[in-house]
C-alpha angles and dihedrals in degrees: 000000000000117000122217089243093053092045092048089053092052091048091052091055102038108017132245133309103035142160128236117210114210102213092181093057092047093051091045091053089052093049094045094052093045089048095048093051101028096058090053099041117021099205096064128147129190111208110188116225105238095193091066092063122339099187099155092223093061092040085058090054090057090052091049092052093050096254126145126243118237112202135175104193142034089254091060092041091055090045090055090053091047093054087053101256112161109248093231086059095059122098111203110203131152135105098260118058119155123215093258089052093053091044094053095044093048092047088053091050091240119157106261116192109199116219106189147015087260090061089050087056089052089049089053090053091052093046091052089054090049105039096159095051123096103225124204121198139166132225127221109223121213105227125195117219105193117145128220090279091055094249112144119233093194114119112292087006090279110178094224132019117231102220132088135358128320105258096213114126093242093054094043088054089056091050091050091048093049093048092047091056090057087057110196096063133100129181110240102165138043116197122196108175109157122172107230136202096237108008089240123179089237091065092057090047090056091047093052093047093050093049093048092048093052091045092052096044102041112013104025097146101038113042112104100165131054103192115188094183125226141273098112120148119262129193108323117201112236090244092061100044110112092168139002108290128205120256127227086258092054092055093042093051092053099044098040092048089058091052098042093052095046115100094210091052092049089052102042100029098209122190117259116225131194124187106204121179113152090036090056104043114018095092095036098077133060130186122219118198132176127236111244104173144355124210137174113214115183092329097316117111119215123192109198118205134185094246127068141219087260086069092051110027112003089181087061093228114179099237122108113234121221110277145181125210109218106203130186092208125032106235120170095213108130129187142145114268143152125234109224131186140244098255126098093245119110090216094059096118118153096176121012127212098334121169112220146110105314111243121226131229107284094027119118134230120208116207115198134202096039100127099106118087098332095105094046099038101042105108126214087259119153093316135053122248111272127237122269119214133182125211114246109183104297095345138066124236121209113237098167125021122226107267117253132207089257091052091053099044108029091106095052126093114237 
């Protein structure tokens, strides 16, 4: 628990608001996922999803623990290289890869999962320029997740996902034919990431079954990686649990059972890859913001702070995150209030209608479970990006400085 004195000291050094990165929680999430899957399938690889939070400090932890980097753009690919990730431990996904991106990644022996026929054309161009090279590439497979009633479990209940190749036999035959005409190419990876409505275990079972079927039927001698993607639940604080959520063990049991009972898998022994993001980092970051003012408007109490909902939940979901009120003086006055942000938007609610001890001006509020997508989705809107610190024994180390005006506008012409 942070005291007001300690929080005030951090504010004096790094400014308010600020984030605290919990390195212990992040490392434990990594170890727990690897344990859950690794004890059930020995050849398991965790590839951390950079897009969820690409704070270089935590990406460096993944590298140090032997994990892979999963990236979806050239920006993220270059970042992985900059933090020292070995190129052959980078998985390059995403729907838009330019020729120079594919060229660099293949030269580096990275795992490149092609998303479209256009990317196959770019692969053909690269292969023609390198006729003596044996080229390995992966394919992203578009997996339908409709249940027996016909209801889709793809994100937003979309009938069809938009990424990857149609897995039907007729279409896969066309893919095989096109690749065979290129000549010096083999498929070494099948990637099945599919964003789901509820992250259920059933979805990952379907993904694993589909990838194994395609591998066995079309690429039985070349596939080295079965990649079920990411999106699994991580640790969910009790305050945010709207339903019972699967554990790492639940996911691992279902996926590994598919692989261990598949004849092709038992013969070829491919590596199993998972690309967690939220499960790794959601509970590893907290946001601390200072109370600026308190007002009562027609019976509703608003506590205004110097952070905003962008720093906590940039998708503006309606759930209240776990929180801690850090008061200078212990006062037992309780009431119902909302914590609202520093922007000029009416909808800038950080906590809505909570009943607790009312904070005072100069007190702090710590919002937990904000590690996923906040750092990467927070726009340069009204306020600069806050500092990020990590606890080191009794001190705090800066891992991202508070953004300055020069940082924000150095690329603009004045």
